[in-house]
C-alpha positions in Angstrom: -19.7 12.6 -4.7 -17.3 11.8 -7.3 -14.7 14.5 -6.7 -14.6 13.9 -2.8 -14.0 10.0 -3.9 -11.4 11.1 -6.0 -9.7 13.4 -3.5 -9.6 11.1 -0.7 -7.8 8.0 -3.1 -5.5 10.5 -4.8 -4.9 11.5 -1.0 -4.3 8.2 0.3 -2.4 7.1 -3.0 0.2 10.4 -2.2 0.9 9.0 1.5 1.5 5.5 0.1 3.7 7.0 -2.2 5.5 9.3 0.7 5.7 6.0 2.5 7.2 3.8 -0.6 9.7 6.6 -1.2 11.0 6.9 2.4 11.1 3.2 2.2 13.2 3.1 -1.0 15.4 6.0 0.5 15.9 4.0 3.7 17.1 0.8 2.0 19.5 2.5 -0.1 21.4 4.0 2.7 21.0 1.1 4.7 22.6 -1.3 2.0 25.2 1.8 1.6 25.7 1.7 5.1 25.9 -2.0 5.3 28.7 -2.0 2.6 30.5 0.6 4.2 30.9 -0.8 7.5 31.8 -4.2 6.1 34.4 -2.1 4.2 35.7 -0.4 7.5 35.9 -3.8 9.7 37.5 -5.4 6.3 41.1 -6.6 7.1 42.7 -4.5 4.3 41.3 -1.2 6.6 41.7 -2.3 9.8 45.4 -2.8 9.1 46.0 0.8 7.3 43.6 2.9 9.1 42.3 1.4 12.0 41.6 4.7 14.0 39.7 6.1 11.0 38.0 3.2 10.8 37.1 2.9 14.6 36.0 6.4 14.2 33.5 6.3 11.4 31.9 2.8 12.5 31.7 4.9 16.6 29.7 7.1 14.4 27.0 4.6 13.6 28.1 4.2 10.0 26.2 1.0 9.1 22.9 -0.3 8.2 19.7 1.2 9.8 18.8 -0.8 12.6 15.2 -2.8 12.3 15.5 -1.5 8.4 13.5 -5.1 7.5 10.9 -4.6 10.1 10.2 -1.1 8.8 10.1 -2.3 5.1 7.7 -5.1 6.2 5.6 -2.6 7.9 5.4 0.0 5.8 4.9 -2.2 2.6 1.8 -3.3 3.8 0.4 0.0 4.2 1.8 1.4 1.0 -0.3 -1.1 -0.8 -3.8 -0.7 1.4 -3.1 3.4 0.4 -3.0 2.6 -3.6 -6.2 0.1 -3.5 -8.8 3.1 -3.8 -7.5 5.0 -6.5 -6.8 1.7 -7.9 -10.4 0.7 -7.7 -12.0 4.5 -9.0 -9.7 4.5 -12.2 -10.1 1.1 -12.9 -6.4 0.2 -12.2 -6.4 -3.4 -11.6 -5.4 -6.2 -13.5 -7.7 -7.6 -16.5 -8.3 -9.4 -19.2 -10.1 -8.1 -22.3 -9.7 -10.5 -24.8 -13.2 -12.0 -24.2 -15.0 -8.7 -23.1 -14.0 -7.0 -25.7 -16.2 -8.8 -28.2 -19.6 -8.2 -26.1 -21.9 -6.0 -26.3 -21.8 -2.4 -24.2 -24.9 -3.4 -21.6 -23.3 -6.6 -21.0 -19.7 -5.4 -20.2 -21.6 -2.5 -17.7 -23.2 -5.7 -16.0 -20.1 -7.5 -16.1 -18.4 -4.7 -14.0 -21.0 -4.4 -11.7 -20.4 -7.7 -10.9 -16.9 -7.8 -10.7 -17.3 -4.6 -8.5 -19.6 -6.4 -6.1 -16.9 -8.9 -5.5 -13.9 -6.5 -5.3 -16.4 -4.7 -2.2 -16.7 -8.2 -0.8 -13.2 -8.8 -0.7 -11.5 -6.0 0.3 -14.5 -5.6 3.5 -13.3 -8.9 4.3 -9.9 -8.0 4.5 -10.5 -4.7 6.3 -12.4 -6.7 8.8 -9.8 -9.6 9.1 -7.5 -6.6 9.8 -9.4 -5.1 12.6 -9.3 -9.0 14.2 -6.1 -9.0 13.9 -5.4 -5.3 15.6 -7.4 -6.4 18.2 -5.6 -9.3 18.6 -2.4 -7.9 18.6 -3.6 -5.0 21.3 -4.6 -7.6 23.6 -1.4 -9.4 23.7 0.7 -6.7 23.5 2.7 -7.9 20.8 5.6 -6.2 19.4 8.2 -6.3 16.6 11.5 -8.4 17.0 14.2 -5.8 16.8 12.5 -2.6 17.2 9.9 -3.4 19.7 7.2 -1.5 18.2 3.4 -2.5 18.9 2.2 -4.6 16.2 -1.0 -3.1 16.3 0.1 0.1 14.9 0.7 -1.0 11.3 -2.5 -3.1 11.8 -4.3 0.1 12.5 -3.0 2.0 9.7 -3.5 -0.3 7.1 -7.0 -0.7 8.4 -7.8 3.3 7.8 -6.4 2.7 4.3 -8.5 -0.6 3.9 -11.7 1.2 5.3 -11.0 4.1 2.7 -11.3 1.6 0.3 -14.4 -0.5 1.2 -15.8 3.0 0.7 -14.8 3.8 -2.5 -15.6 0.1 -3.6 -19.2 0.8 -2.1 -19.4 3.9 -4.1 -18.1 2.1 -7.2 -20.6 -1.0 -7.1 -23.3 2.2 -6.7 -21.5 4.2 -10.0 -21.7 0.6 -11.7 -25.4 -0.1 -10.8 -26.4 2.9 -12.3 -24.6 2.5 -15.2 -25.9 -1.0 -16.1 -29.5 0.0 -15.4 -29.3 3.4 -17.2 -27.0 1.9 -20.2 -24.5 4.9 -20.0 -21.2 5.4 -18.5 -21.1 7.7 -15.5 -17.2 7.4 -15.0 -14.9 6.7 -18.0 -11.4 4.3 -18.0 -9.4 7.1 -16.1 -11.7 7.8 -13.1 -13.1 10.9 -14.2 -16.7 11.6 -14.1 -18.2 12.0 -17.9 -20.8 14.5 -16.6 
């Protein structure tokens, strides 16, 4: 079971990484295009080489149309893709100043409580995403520039959030076993200790 959860978590993280890398590349290309377009439209270039400037601008040199919308949509999806791996590897931010002095048994019960809270939070987010997606489908809302249906990113985020719910549910089960048996099942890096 653990290997399946790790495979799903890593797969989603890779998809999120690919999306994030594509967004970074798109942003860089768009910024370069924006600066090139500004340079080609400058008084100096328009005076010295108006034909070259017109030809290059005619090729479509400039910012990527809808880059802000694409970044906004893609970033939300990427964040949800990283949640399952972060959850299964205990990668969320935490403060060990107080818990490092506690007994192992107390820490196991504390980890269980934290996993239950996280499960509740991510389940609430996934539920609200499904409601938001249904609402956007009914209204036919689209993005401003690209006019893409807004429910598409909601659906993508909901799939990733649903995977995060499944992983969080699994982690509650694991932490409950750890608390009851007094043995660590999953180490700090997310690897099974069995």
